[in-house]
KEKEDO-82272 format. One record per residue (C-alpha): y, x, z. Coordinates in steps of 0.02 Angstrom, whole numbers, plus 32768, in hexadecimal, padded with zeros to 4 digits. Each point is the difference from the previous one (the first is absolute). Layout:
REM KEKEDO-82272
+------+------+------+
!    v !    u !    w !
+------+------+------+
!    Y !    X !    Z !
...
+------+------+------+
This chain:
REM KEKEDO-82272
+------+------+------+
!    v !    u !    w !
+------+------+------+
! 8001 ! 8000 ! 8001 !
! 80A9 ! 8044 ! 7FD2 !
! 808A ! 8023 ! 807F !
! 8064 ! 7F6E ! 7FBD !
! 7F6D ! 7F8C ! 8011 !
! 7FE1 ! 8037 ! 80B2 !
! 80B9 ! 7FE9 ! 802B !
! 8000 ! 7F50 ! 7FB6 !
! 7F60 ! 7FD5 ! 805B !
! 8047 ! 803C ! 80A7 !
! 80A6 ! 7FA8 ! 7FE1 !
! 7FA6 ! 7F5F ! 7FD2 !
! 7F8F ! 7FFB ! 8099 !
! 807E ! 8043 ! 807B !
! 8060 ! 7F58 ! 8002 !
! 7F61 ! 7F9A ! 8010 !
! 7F9F ! 7FEA ! 809F !
! 7F43 ! 800F ! 7FF6 !
! 7FF0 ! 7F5F ! 8065 !
! 8078 ! 7F71 ! 8012 !
! 8001 ! 7FD2 ! 80B6 !
! 8077 ! 7FB4 ! 807E !
! 7FF5 ! 7FEA ! 80BB !
! 802B ! 7F68 ! 806C !
! 7FF8 ! 8014 ! 80BA !
! 800D ! 7F61 ! 806F !
! 8010 ! 8013 ! 80BB !
! 7FEA ! 7F63 ! 8063 !
! 8037 ! 7FFB ! 80B7 !
! 7FA8 ! 7F68 ! 804A !
! 8063 ! 800A ! 80A2 !
! 80AF ! 7FFF ! 7FB4 !
! 7FDE ! 7FAD ! 7F56 !
! 804F ! 8092 ! 7FA5 !
! 7FBC ! 802C ! 7F58 !
! 802E ! 80AE ! 7FB5 !
! 7FE2 ! 8012 ! 7F44 !
! 8006 ! 80A7 ! 7FA4 !
! 7FE9 ! 801C ! 7F45 !
! 7FE8 ! 80A8 ! 7FAF !
! 800F ! 801B ! 7F43 !
! 800C ! 8094 ! 7F90 !
! 80B9 ! 8006 ! 7FD8 !
! 7FED ! 8016 ! 7F45 !
! 7F87 ! 7F6F ! 7FF1 !
! 8072 ! 7F91 ! 806A !
! 8094 ! 802E ! 7F96 !
! 7F9E ! 7FD2 ! 7F66 !
! 7FC8 ! 7F53 ! 803F !
! 80B4 ! 7FD5 ! 8035 !
! 8042 ! 8038 ! 7F57 !
! 7F7A ! 7FA3 ! 7FA1 !
! 801B ! 7F5B ! 805E !
! 80BC ! 8001 ! 801E !
! 804A ! 8087 ! 7F8B !
! 804A ! 805A ! 809A !
! 7FF5 ! 80BA ! 8015 !
! 7FDF ! 8029 ! 80B7 !
! 800C ! 80BF ! 7FED !
! 7F9F ! 8021 ! 80A0 !
! 7F8C ! 808A ! 7FC4 !
! 807E ! 8086 ! 8029 !
! 8011 ! 7FC4 ! 80B6 !
! 808C ! 7F88 ! 7FE0 !
! 8002 ! 7F62 ! 806D !
! 8001 ! 7F5D ! 7F9B !
! 80A9 ! 7FD6 ! 804F !
! 804A ! 7F5E ! 7FC0 !
! 7F69 ! 7FED ! 7F8D !
! 7F91 ! 7FDB ! 809A !
! 8014 ! 7F43 ! 7FDB !
! 7F93 ! 8013 ! 7F67 !
! 7F7E ! 805E ! 8065 !
! 7FF9 ! 7F72 ! 807E !
! 7FF1 ! 7F82 ! 7F6E !
! 7F6E ! 805E ! 7FB7 !
! 7FA7 ! 8012 ! 80A7 !
! 8018 ! 7F47 ! 8023 !
! 7FBB ! 7FCD ! 7F55 !
! 7F69 ! 8078 ! 8009 !
! 7FC4 ! 7FF8 ! 80B5 !
! 7FEB ! 7F6A ! 8071 !
! 7FC8 ! 7FFB ! 80B3 !
! 7FCE ! 7F5C ! 8057 !
! 7FE0 ! 7FE9 ! 80B8 !
! 7F97 ! 7F6B ! 8036 !
! 801D ! 7FB4 ! 7F51 !
! 80BF ! 8016 ! 8001 !
! 8049 ! 8077 ! 7F82 !
! 8082 ! 807B ! 8046 !
! 8099 ! 7FDF ! 7F92 !
! 8083 ! 807D ! 8039 !
! 7FCD ! 80AB ! 8042 !
! 8085 ! 8066 ! 8058 !
! 8020 ! 80A3 ! 7FA3 !
! 8009 ! 808E ! 807D !
! 8013 ! 8096 ! 7F8C !
! 7FAF ! 8078 ! 7F8A !
! 7FE2 ! 80B5 ! 7FE7 !
! 7FD9 ! 806B ! 7F69 !
! 7F95 ! 809A ! 800E !
! 7F7A ! 8062 ! 7FA4 !
! 800F ! 7F94 ! 7F63 !
! 7FEC ! 7F5C ! 805E !
! 806D ! 7F73 ! 803D !
! 7FD9 ! 7FB0 ! 80A7 !
! 8047 ! 7F4F ! 801E !
! 8007 ! 7FB8 ! 80B1 !
! 8007 ! 7F48 ! 802C !
! 7FE1 ! 7F9B ! 809C !
! 7FEC ! 7F4C ! 8036 !
! 7FF7 ! 7FA6 ! 80A6 !
! 7F78 ! 7F78 ! 8003 !
! 801C ! 7F78 ! 8083 !
! 7F4C ! 7FEE ! 803A !
! 7F52 ! 8047 ! 7FFE !
! 7FB1 ! 804D ! 7F66 !
! 7F5E ! 7FA7 ! 7FD4 !
! 7FEA ! 800B ! 7F41 !
! 8053 ! 807F ! 7F92 !
! 8006 ! 7FFA ! 7F40 !
! 8047 ! 808D ! 7F98 !
! 8018 ! 7FF4 ! 7F44 !
! 8034 ! 80AA ! 7FBC !
! 801E ! 800D ! 7F45 !
! 8080 ! 808D ! 8004 !
! 7FFA ! 8073 ! 7F68 !
! 7F6C ! 7F9D ! 7FB9 !
! 8067 ! 7FBC ! 7F6E !
! 8026 ! 80B6 ! 7FD0 !
! 7F56 ! 8052 ! 8016 !
! 7F57 ! 7FB0 ! 7FDF !
! 7FA9 ! 807F ! 8070 !
! 807A ! 7FE7 ! 8090 !
! 7FB5 ! 8006 ! 80B0 !
! 805E ! 7FBD ! 8092 !
! 7FC4 ! 803F ! 80A7 !
! 8025 ! 7F8B ! 8094 !
! 7FEF ! 8039 ! 80B3 !
! 8010 ! 7F7A ! 8087 !
! 8012 ! 8031 ! 80B8 !
! 7FF5 ! 7F8A ! 8096 !
! 7FD5 ! 8022 ! 80B4 !
! 7F92 ! 809B ! 7FF7 !
! 7FB4 ! 7FD1 ! 7F58 !
! 8027 ! 8042 ! 7F56 !
! 7FB5 ! 7FBF ! 7F5E !
! 8018 ! 8042 ! 7F52 !
! 7FF1 ! 7FA0 ! 7F5D !
! 8008 ! 802E ! 7F49 !
! 8050 ! 7F84 ! 7F87 !
! 8004 ! 800A ! 7F44 !
! 8022 ! 7F94 ! 7F67 !
! 7F60 ! 7F9F ! 801C !
! 801B ! 7FE5 ! 80BA !
! 80B4 ! 7FF5 ! 803A !
! 7FE8 ! 7F9D ! 80A0 !
! 7FB1 ! 8014 ! 80AC !
! 7FF3 ! 7F80 ! 8089 !
! 7FBA ! 801E ! 80AC !
! 7FF7 ! 7FB4 ! 80AC !
! 803F ! 8063 ! 8097 !
! 7F94 ! 7FF8 ! 809A !
+------+------+------+
């Protein structure tokens, strides 16, 4: 292979991730009713989905905060991920911040549920309209338990009963 071909090959694959994966972490505090929600996305993939859906350039790959463009981030998250507690969909999560590091954006949200958690349903289709092979890892923590789930284009939802 020529030097030019190697350079093109490296350039082509350097912007792609070998896997398309996101992380959703949900912490449930049964005593206080507080729910903490954290998303992690590769910054370049997240920029791409926002641009493809809304024609807005986030420019977060180079460690730039979304700033006033954060509203479109919330819009996308709200359209792509739903959490229901005891059959009631959480409509408005409180945005608590973000950070950008090591090629990823972390988005932090919270919600105060006014009762006990009994049944949790999570539908997570983030990035799935961009990548057919997208995998969304979901980690749910409550009391001293932690369960992990893997969602994809064929299975975007999990429901479980808390004991």
